[in-house]
C-alpha positions in Angstrom: 0.0 0.0 0.0 3.0 2.3 0.5 4.0 2.0 -3.2 1.0 4.1 -4.4 2.2 7.3 -2.8 5.7 6.7 -4.2 4.2 6.6 -7.7 2.9 10.1 -7.1 5.6 11.6 -5.0 8.7 10.6 -7.0 7.4 12.0 -10.4 6.3 15.1 -8.7 9.6 15.6 -7.1 11.5 15.0 -10.3 9.3 17.3 -12.2 9.8 20.0 -9.6 13.5 19.7 -10.1 13.1 20.0 -13.8 11.0 23.1 -13.5 13.4 24.7 -11.1 16.3 24.0 -13.3 14.5 25.5 -16.3 13.8 28.7 -14.4 17.4 28.8 -13.1 18.8 28.4 -16.6 16.5 31.1 -18.0 17.4 33.6 -15.3 21.1 32.8 -14.9 22.4 31.7 -18.2 20.0 33.2 -20.8 19.6 36.5 -18.9 15.8 36.4 -18.9 15.6 39.5 -16.7 18.4 41.3 -18.4 21.9 42.0 -17.3 25.3 41.3 -18.8 28.6 39.9 -17.7 30.7 42.7 -16.1 33.4 44.1 -18.4 36.0 43.6 -15.8 35.8 39.8 -16.1 38.5 39.4 -18.7 41.2 36.9 -19.4 43.8 39.2 -17.9 41.8 39.6 -14.7 41.5 35.9 -14.4 45.2 35.3 -14.8 46.1 38.0 -12.3 43.7 36.6 -9.8 45.0 33.1 -10.2 48.6 34.4 -9.8 47.6 36.2 -6.6 46.0 33.1 -5.2 49.0 31.0 -6.0 51.4 33.5 -4.3 49.6 32.8 -1.0 47.4 34.6 1.4 48.1 35.2 5.1 45.8 33.4 7.5 44.8 34.5 11.0 45.7 31.2 12.5 49.2 30.9 11.1 52.2 33.1 10.4 52.8 31.2 7.1 50.7 32.1 4.1 49.1 29.2 2.3 47.6 28.8 -1.2 44.0 29.8 -1.4 41.7 26.9 -2.2 44.3 24.2 -2.2 41.7 21.5 -2.9 41.0 22.7 -6.3 44.7 23.1 -7.1 45.5 19.7 -5.7 48.9 20.7 -4.4 48.6 21.5 -0.7 51.9 23.4 -0.8 53.0 26.1 1.6 54.2 29.4 0.2 57.7 30.3 1.2 58.1 33.8 2.7 
């Protein structure tokens, strides 16, 4: 008897995910409500930001700066001062 609600709940849940993804895509990627990508987001800006992150950033808990977001860089290296 518990299989009957599952036949209704699972499709409703999946369809709600599909509808929410559709609205997200329309608003975020296809700019349904207008807007543009800022002109400051250039290739040069990205390269400078990555370089700054790789140089290290001081932490409050340590005197030694570490690379920001080491998980995405997969290196876990400490930056020499």
